[in-house]
C-alpha angles and dihedrals in degrees: 000000000000128000090256091060098054130086130217096291095040095256125139109265089220089064090050090049091055092049102043114008092125092056100042127070121213126206123192114210127194119198086030096146098078148003120003094356093055094046091049092050091053094047094045092050090050090054094052106271121136104229130213109201121210129179138117099265112072095187092056091048091049090054091050092047090051090052091050093048092049087059091051099262133131119244134173119196111219110169113205145167100220091209090065102087096189090051089050091055092046091049092052089052092048093051091050091049097047103034100031100248146334119269098169146009128214109191109197104148110121142165139194136159136218092243102076109149131089089242096055110019122120114226093214087058089045090057093048092049094050091044092053100038100039117008094045090052090054090047093052093047091047092051094048099038098094089054093044090053090055091055104031086248135199131233122197112190109196100212127156144259082256088063090059103035130018111262113189095207097051095084138241099273096037094049093046094048096045094046089053090057089070090061091044091056093045093053092046091053093046096047101037102041090101088064093048092249114150131188135191128204101213112196116189124189119220111337122191100236137120088270087083088070087076092067122105088237111031113220117241130228095275093054092045091053089065094050133090118269128233087247090058090059093043090055090051094047091050090049086060094044093051097047116118118270093252092056123086120186103199099185138359127189117197120189137178112245090238115057093179 
């Protein structure tokens, strides 16, 4: 048994699942190692969710899991490259086995690149951006969907303001991939409503996280001070997660007051 497979009191999460799966809700988060994914994992754990943490950097996830466990929460570390479809399927199966099921997804993994224009973009980067922002979201939902159907589950797709309204500076690949998420959520809601599955297209404006370092011109401290925080988005995501089963929040747009 590794550190990543133990809960707060050192017990095997599979034992806990057998004892209390019906009472505990589990949320699987991608992009959990930083930014909005990390903040949402912390907030969800503090409100009683068991959290499965996925991202590429195991050590960062381990640190987050330790913080959650110190506060009395339950965390499972499940490192993952979201572009690896087989690994996504295996991770969904592992979470179900060790935490008793999947009640919700928060999909926060994202990618962009400084070269964003038709006259300077790199198509290999284009492929990676679309694979991370769009295809990987579909892969995670597909892998978790049988479990979400069992529990009338929730999906929160953390998209972007650029997925709701055209933003010239967001880039060709990023804008295309994030806009497509709106259609992905709409089709999921239309086709899976009979199973009680609900999805939200969450579109934040500028958020002061390390993701800004991927911009051609990186914003300074003064600009970041006017932006949303990762905790603002975590609070919004958890509002969706904690909504009653008969409530579906199809889309939410969250903006900083100052757009300058």
